[in-house]
matplotlib code that plots the C-alpha trace (Angstrom):
import matplotlib.pyplot as plt

x = [-32.2, -28.8, -28.2, -26.3, -23.5, -23.0, -22.8, -20.3, -18.3, -18.2, -17.3, -14.5, -13.3, -13.1, -11.2, -8.8, -8.2, -7.5, -5.2, -3.1, -2.0, -0.4, 2.2, 1.6, 3.0, 5.6, 4.5, 0.9, 0.1, -3.3, -4.9, -7.6, -10.3, -13.8, -13.9, -16.0, -18.3, -19.0, -19.9, -22.3, -24.0, -24.6, -26.1, -23.4, -23.6, -19.6, -18.0, -14.7, -16.6, -15.9, -12.2, -12.6, -14.0, -11.7, -8.7, -10.4, -10.8, -7.2, -6.4, -8.5, -6.7, -3.4, -4.8, -5.9, -2.8, -0.8, -2.7, -1.8, 1.9, 2.4, 4.6, 5.1, 2.0, 2.2, -1.0, -1.9, -3.2, -2.7, -1.7, 0.0, -3.2, -5.2, -3.3, -5.2, -8.6, -10.7, -8.6, -11.6, -11.5, -8.0, -6.9, -9.7, -8.2, -4.6, -5.4, -7.1, -3.7, -1.6, -3.8, -3.4, 0.2, 0.7, -1.7, 0.8, 3.7, 2.3, 0.1, 0.9, -0.2, 1.9, 5.1, 3.9, 4.1, 7.2, 5.9, 8.1, 6.2, 7.5, 6.0, 7.0, 6.1, 7.2, 6.8, 7.9, 4.4, 2.7, 1.9, 4.5, 1.9, 1.7, 5.4, 6.2, 3.4, 4.9, 8.3, 7.3, 5.4, 8.9, 11.1, 9.0, 9.2, 12.5, 14.1, 11.1, 11.7, 8.6, 6.3, 6.7, 4.2, 4.9, 2.2, 2.2, 1.1, 1.7, 3.0, 3.1, 4.8, 6.0, 7.9, 9.5, 11.1, 12.3, 13.3, 15.5, 17.2, 18.0, 19.5, 21.5, 23.0, 23.7, 25.6, 27.6, 28.3, 29.5, 31.7, 33.4, 31.8, 31.0, 27.7, 28.1, 30.0, 26.9, 24.5, 25.8, 25.1, 21.4, 20.3, 17.2, 19.4, 21.2, 17.7, 16.2, 18.3, 17.1, 13.6, 11.7, 11.0, 15.0, 15.5, 12.3, 11.0, 8.5, 5.0, 3.8, 0.2, -1.5, -5.3, -7.4, -10.7, -14.3, -14.3, -11.9, -9.4, -6.4, -3.2, -3.3, 0.4, 1.0, 4.4, 4.6, 8.4, 8.0, 4.8, 6.3, 5.7, 2.9, -0.2, -3.4, -6.7, -9.6, -12.5, -15.9, -16.2, -15.5, -12.5, -14.4, -16.6, -13.6, -14.0, -11.7, -13.3, -12.3, -9.0, -8.8, -10.3, -7.4, -4.9, -6.4, -6.5, -3.0, -1.9, -4.0, -2.0, 1.2, 4.0, 6.3, 8.1, 8.4, 9.7]
y = [-5.4, -4.7, -2.0, -3.1, -0.4, -1.9, -5.2, -4.3, -2.4, -5.7, -7.9, -5.5, -5.5, -9.3, -9.5, -6.9, -8.9, -12.2, -10.6, -8.7, -12.1, -13.2, -12.1, -9.5, -8.5, -6.2, -5.3, -4.8, -4.3, -2.9, -3.0, -0.1, -1.5, -0.5, 3.1, 3.6, 0.9, 2.2, 5.4, 4.0, 1.6, 4.5, 6.8, 9.4, 11.5, 12.2, 9.1, 11.0, 10.9, 7.4, 8.0, 10.9, 9.0, 6.2, 8.5, 9.8, 6.0, 5.4, 8.2, 6.1, 2.6, 4.2, 4.9, 1.4, -0.1, 1.9, 0.9, -2.8, -1.5, -2.3, 0.0, -0.7, -0.4, 0.0, 1.1, 0.4, 3.7, 3.9, 1.2, 1.9, 0.6, 3.2, 5.6, 4.9, 5.8, 8.6, 11.8, 13.6, 10.8, 10.4, 14.1, 14.6, 11.8, 12.6, 16.2, 14.5, 12.4, 15.7, 17.5, 14.5, 14.4, 18.2, 17.6, 15.0, 17.3, 19.6, 17.2, 17.5, 13.8, 12.5, 14.5, 13.7, 10.1, 10.1, 8.7, 8.4, 8.8, 7.4, 6.9, 3.8, 3.1, 5.2, 8.3, 9.9, 9.4, 11.1, 15.1, 17.5, 19.1, 15.3, 14.7, 18.2, 17.3, 13.6, 15.0, 17.8, 15.0, 12.8, 15.4, 16.7, 13.3, 12.0, 12.1, 9.7, 6.1, 5.2, 4.0, 3.7, 4.8, 3.5, 4.8, 2.7, 4.9, 4.6, 1.2, -2.1, -5.1, -6.5, -3.0, -2.8, -5.9, -4.8, -1.8, -3.6, -6.0, -2.8, -0.9, -4.0, -4.4, -0.7, -0.7, -3.7, -2.3, 0.9, -1.1, -2.1, -5.5, -7.3, -8.5, -12.4, -11.4, -9.0, -11.6, -14.2, -11.5, -11.5, -13.5, -13.1, -11.4, -9.1, -8.2, -7.5, -5.0, -2.6, -3.0, 0.1, -1.1, -2.7, -1.5, -2.8, -6.4, -7.8, -7.6, -10.4, -9.7, -8.3, -7.4, -6.5, -5.1, -5.1, -9.2, -9.4, -12.2, -11.1, -9.0, -6.8, -6.6, -5.6, -6.2, -9.2, -9.9, -9.1, -11.4, -14.6, -15.9, -13.0, -14.2, -12.9, -12.0, -11.0, -8.9, -8.1, -4.5, -1.8, 0.4, 3.2, 1.1, -1.1, -1.4, -1.9, -5.6, -6.2, -5.2, -7.3, -10.3, -10.0, -10.2, -13.0, -14.7, -14.3, -15.5, -18.6, -19.7, -21.5, -19.8, -22.1, -19.8, -22.3, -25.1]
z = [23.4, 22.3, 19.4, 16.3, 17.1, 20.8, 19.1, 16.6, 19.4, 21.7, 18.8, 17.8, 21.3, 21.4, 18.1, 19.6, 22.6, 20.2, 17.8, 20.7, 21.9, 18.2, 16.5, 14.5, 10.8, 10.8, 6.9, 5.7, 2.0, 1.3, -2.1, -1.7, -4.1, -4.8, -4.4, -7.7, -7.0, -3.5, -4.8, -7.4, -5.3, -2.7, -5.7, -5.1, -8.2, -8.4, -8.7, -7.0, -4.1, -3.6, -3.7, -1.5, 1.5, 0.5, 1.3, 4.9, 5.3, 5.1, 7.7, 10.1, 9.0, 9.7, 13.5, 13.8, 12.7, 15.0, 17.6, 16.7, 16.4, 12.8, 11.5, 7.8, 5.3, 1.5, 0.0, -3.8, -5.0, -8.8, -11.3, -14.3, -16.0, -14.2, -16.0, -19.0, -17.8, -19.6, -19.3, -17.2, -14.6, -14.4, -14.0, -10.9, -9.6, -9.9, -8.4, -5.5, -4.8, -5.4, -2.8, -0.2, -0.5, -0.2, 2.9, 4.3, 4.2, 6.7, 8.5, 12.6, 13.0, 10.7, 12.2, 15.5, 14.7, 12.8, 9.7, 6.6, 3.5, 0.2, -3.1, -5.3, -9.1, -12.2, -11.0, -14.3, -15.7, -13.5, -13.9, -12.8, -10.0, -8.5, -8.9, -6.8, -4.2, -3.8, -3.2, -0.9, 1.3, 1.0, 1.8, 5.1, 6.3, 5.1, 8.5, 10.3, 11.4, 13.3, 10.8, 7.2, 4.8, 0.9, -1.6, -5.0, -7.5, -11.0, -10.1, -12.1, -10.3, -13.5, -14.4, -11.1, -11.5, -15.0, -13.6, -11.1, -13.5, -15.8, -12.6, -11.8, -15.0, -15.6, -12.4, -13.3, -16.8, -14.8, -12.9, -16.0, -16.1, -19.6, -19.9, -19.7, -16.5, -15.5, -16.3, -14.3, -11.5, -11.7, -8.8, -6.7, -3.9, -6.1, -8.0, -4.4, -3.6, -6.6, -6.2, -5.1, -1.2, -1.2, 2.5, 3.9, 5.0, 2.3, 3.2, 5.7, 5.0, 1.9, 2.4, -0.7, -0.4, -2.7, -3.0, -5.9, -5.7, -7.3, -6.7, -10.1, -10.1, -6.5, -5.3, -7.4, -6.6, -2.5, -1.9, -2.8, 0.5, 2.0, 3.3, 1.7, 2.8, 0.4, 2.0, 0.4, 1.9, -0.7, 0.6, 2.0, 3.8, 5.1, 8.9, 12.1, 12.7, 9.0, 9.5, 13.0, 11.1, 8.5, 11.2, 12.9, 9.6, 9.2, 12.9, 12.5, 9.4, 9.5, 7.5, 5.8, 3.4, 0.6, 2.7]

ax = plt.figure().add_subplot(projection="3d")
ax.plot(x, y, z, "-o")
ax.set_aspect("equal")
plt.show()
C-alpha cells in the first residue's frame, strides 16, 4: 500500500507536469494569512512561532516559484491596520521582520539568484530599526534584476492610491501648473506612474491563504484584472501542491481584462 507521502509526491509531480504546459503568470501576489491561527490550532505556546514558521515557508515558496520561472512576487506581510495590534505582540512581530530583512541583505541564496528586494508601504510608520533593516536589504540587492521580491509592510491599498494622487498633483504643481490644470491630468494612466509598484506589471494572480475570501486592501489598484485564488491552508502549512493548484486554476481561466 502506498504511503501518504509518496501519494503526495506523485500528485505533485503530476500537477507540475500539467502547469508546465500552460502560460505562467508573470507576477504573483501572496497574502500570507493564518500564521496566528496556525500556532493556536497546533497548541504552540508562543503565537510568534506561527510567524516564524511562515517566514521559513516563504523561503520554500520562493524556490518553488523560481522552478516555475515566475520572477515577480509581491507578498503582504503587514497592513497599516496590523500596526494597531497590542504593543507587545506588534513589537515582537516587527523585530522578526527586521531580523529577516537583515538576513536578506547577506543571504547567499538571494545574491546568487539575483533577487531585487523592495519594501512597499508607509515605511515611515515603522520603527527606525525596521526601516534601517529594510534599507540594508534594498541597497544590498538594488543592482539585481533576475527576480523581484516586493514586501508590502505597513501597507494599505487605499493609502497607496491617495499617496499616488498626492504625488501626481505635487509634481504638476512643481511644474508650475495651476490646480484646475493639474486636476485635469489626474487620469488612471497618470496615477499608475506614482504607485509603489509603478515599474512592474500588475499581478496576474493573487493567492490568499487561510480560507478568507477578501483582499484586505492588498494592491487594490493593481488587482483590477488579476485572477484570485483562495486556499484553505494556513500560510505556514502552504504546500507546493497548493501553489501548483493555484497556477493550474489561473491557466484554466479565460482572461478578458474587462472586454
